[in-house]
N, C-alpha and C positions, 0 to 999 in steps of 0.2 A: 206261637201265636194262635192254631188252630184250637188249642184247650179254651184259650180267653174266649173267642169269638163261639165255641160248642157253649162253654158256660152261661154265654150271654144270651143266646138264641134257645138253649133248652128253657131258662128260667125264664124269659120271657113270654115263651109259650104259658107258662103258670102265671105271668105277671097281668097278663092281657085275656085271661080267662079261656083260652083255647085250652087247657085242660085245668079242672078243677080237682084240689086238693083232697077229693075223698075219694073211696075204693075205688068208685069206678071210673073217675078222670084218671087215677093213677092207672088203672089197668091198661086204660087207653093209650096213656103215655107209654108204658111200657111195650106194649103192642106195637107201638110206631116207632120205638128207637130198635126192636128186635128186627121190625119188618126194612129199615133202612140198614142197620150193620151187619145182621147175621149174615143173608144170601150171599153179599160178595165176600165175605170172610171164607165162607165156607167152600163158595165157587172157585176161588183164589186157591185152596189147600187141594183140591181135589185137582185142580189145574197142574198145578206144581207136581202133585203123587204123579199123573198121566205123564208129562213131559221128563221126571226122573226115570220111571218104569220103562218108557221107551228109550233109554239112553240119550234123551235131547238136552238134559237140564246142565245149564252152565257149569262147567266146573271149577269157575272162581268163587262158587255159591256153595253155602254148607250142603250136605245131602237129607236126606229123607231120614228121620227119627220119629218112628212111630207113638212113642211115648210124648215126645214134646210138642210135635203137632196135633196131636188128640186135645192135649191139655189146652193149646193155643187155639183150637177149632172152638171149643168148649167155653173159652173165657173162664178158665176156672180162679178162682182167686187167689189163690197161691202160685198164680204162674210167674211173677215177677220174681221173685225169693230164693227161688232153689234154679240151680247150676243147668238141674237135667231139664227144666221146664222154662227155663227163661225164652221169651219170644225174640229177643232182640239176636239170639244166635240161633233162631230158626232158619228155613230155609229162605222165608223172605221177611229179613228183620225189620222194614215199616210196619209190620202189622201190629207190633208191640203198642202202638197208639191206639189201635183201634182195641185191642184187648182194654186197655186203661180207659177207652172211651165207656166201653160197654160198663166197667166197675162204676165210673163214677156217674152213669146214667142211671143204675140203680140206688145210688145214692142219694140222688137229688131231690126228688120228692119227700124222702125223709127228712132231709133238711128244713125243707121249706114248711113243713108242717109247725114246726116250732113257732111262737109267736114273736120270740126274741131271734128270730133268724138271722137278722143284720147284727145284731151284737155277737150270735156265733160265729158267723162268717167272718165280722172283723177280727174278732178275736183268734180266730183260727188262721188267719193272714197276717197276724202280727206274729204269732209263733212259726209260724212258716218261715217269714223274713230272719228272726231270729236263729233260726237253725240253718237258713242259708249263710248268715253271717260267720256263724260256727263252721259251717263247712269251708267258707273262703279262708277263712284262717289255719283251720286244720288241715285244708287241702288233702284228703284221707283218697283212696282210687274209687270213683266216682261211676267212671265207664266200665262194665253195662250193669251193674248189680242195682246201685244205689238211682242212677239216672233213669231207669225202665220201672224203677217202683213207685208206689201212688205218691208218698209224701214230699219226694221231690217235684212232682206234677201238679199235685193239688191246688198250689198257690196261684197258677195260670187258672185253673177250672173255676176257684173260687172268686177269683178277682171279677172275670166275667159274669158271673152268679150276681156278684153285689153290684157291680155297675146298672145290671138289668134291673134293679128292685128300687134305686135312689132315683131323684131327679136329675138329668143331664146339668150340670153347671153351664153358665153361657160363656164361660172362658171358653169352653172345649171347642163350641163352634166359632170361634172368633182365631182360632190357630190355623194359618193357611194349610191347602193339602200340600203343598210342595215345600212346606218345612217338614212336615211328619214323612214325607218321601225322602229327603235328604238325608234327615236323620236318622230313619230307617235303613237306606241304602249304608250310610257312615258307619253305622253300628256294625251292621252283619259285615262289611270290610274289616272294619278293626279287632271285630271279633275272631276272622278267620286269620289274623297277624298273630293274635293272641295265643290261638290254638298251637301254632309255631311253637309257642313256649313250653306247650301242655296242655292235652286236651282235659284233662282231670282238672288244670287249673282255670281253663275257660269256662266249662261247666260249675265251677266253683264262684266265679266271681260274675258270670253274666246274669245268672235270673232275675235278680231285682232290679238292676236298670233296662232289662230286655221286658219285663213285666211290666213297668211303668209304661213303655213306648208302645208293646201292643194293645194296652189297657186303652190308652187315649186314640189308637187308632180306631179300635173297635167303637168305641163309645160317641166319636164324631161320625163313623158310618151311619150306626143306628141300625133299626131292623127295618126302617121305611124305605130302604134303597133295596131290600130283596125282592126279585122277580121272581116269575113264574118259572119252575123247574120245566124242562121239556121232557117229554115222554117217549117222543118218536125220534126217528133218524129225520123225518123231513121236519120235525118242528125246530130240530138242531141247523139243519139245513138252509132253512128260510130265515133265522137270523140273522140280523146284522153282524156285517164283517167290520164293523168300525172297531179300531183298538180297544177301546173299555167294552164293547158288546163282545168282544173275543175272548177278553179275559174272564169275562163276567160268565161267560159258557164255561171257561174251563175251571173257574171256581166252583160251579155248581158241580160240575164233574171229581170234583177235587178227591173225594172219597176212591172214586176206583182209578184213576190216576196215581193216588199213592201206594195202593196195593197193588197194583199190575205193575207201574213203571219201571222198579230195580230187575226182576228177573226177565222180564221180554226186553230191555235195553240189552241185558248183558249177552242174552240168546241171541239176539242180533249182531253185536258186536263180535261175536266169537265166530257164528259162523258165516258172517261174511266177509271177516277177517280186517275190519275196519281199522284196527287199533294197528296195524302194520302199516297203512298208508298215512300215516298220522307223522308227521314231522315238522311241522310248524306251526305257529298260531292260525294262521289261516286254514291247514286241511283238518284242524281240530274245532276249527269252527264248521266247517262244512260237514266233518264227519257225523258232527253234533245233530246239524239241520237234517240230515239224511234219517239218523235215527229217529227223531223228532218225528218227522214225515212220514216214518213205518208206523211207528208204535202209537201215535195219535188215533188214526182212524179205528185201528183195533179197538184200542181203549174206549173210543166213542160207541161203537158196536156192543161191547160188551157192559158198558154203563147203560144204555138202553135195555138190553136184553135181561140183563141181571138185575142192577140195583134199582131201575127203574121198572123191574117185573113186566117187559114186556111177553117175554116168554108165556109166564105164566099166564098174563092175560089172553094171550093167543091161544090156549090150549084150554082154556076156560068158557072162550066165546071167539071161534074162530073169524074170521072177519074182519075183527075191530082190535085195534091196540090203543085203543082212546081211554082216559079216566078223569074223573075228576081231579083237580088242582089239590095239592096237599103241602103243609105247609113246608116250608125251604130245610126245617131244623130236623 
């Protein structure tokens, strides 16, 4: 879903004229994307190296490989295609999606330069769907090489871009939210059971139906519901604690959460011995709550300090860590 949402929001930036399809406008877009994506990517890489060097790295996760991690940190275009650089096999497997996001962000303005962009996107989506059907029929080994590559993921990004460029049909707004929530939950549960048949089989048959569902979800929400992204811990602490507001805040922090949660969670589990205390569904729920309660505050601090640039602002202008609002994308 994050790729559909990303394609939608980034394309909306051009459609709404926040960025112009001119050399200056495209450079502004590229600078904004680099500022949004790269600091946290580089920070987590340095953090994992430090933990590995200190002997604190979780034993259950892959160790540090200089060649792989340097290629991942630089988001080199060949990263998904070689076993020696595949980001899914890196110290922190979730970083694969950040690498793909960087590449798609580079290509998006170039695609939008074409006057026939809608036709090109529609053609590419059709070709992607045909390829996905072929995967479902042939059922090759998809994970990790095909799964982490551009072609497997580009359909989601292009679908988001497409709906940002065309008027939203009224029927989308008439679909009740509860219907979408139930369908989403049900689809994910079914997908979990399909994974029991085989991960590659699930990855082959799921993209097209899930793409339809994710696209409707993003299209219904639209960009009108974007709230201001907090830049300080105080702004986060003073936000409403109503369930939807909490989910909204977590959504704004999702990039940091995604890149940080796995190693920090594994580290906490190993160092605390929590896994040895899990003997039932209730104890599993309690252990999960403990991990979330410990990890989320740390991620919140790093979100403000690194992703939102509080440390840089503090060094540049001591005594203040506020700045003008920036687009959520």
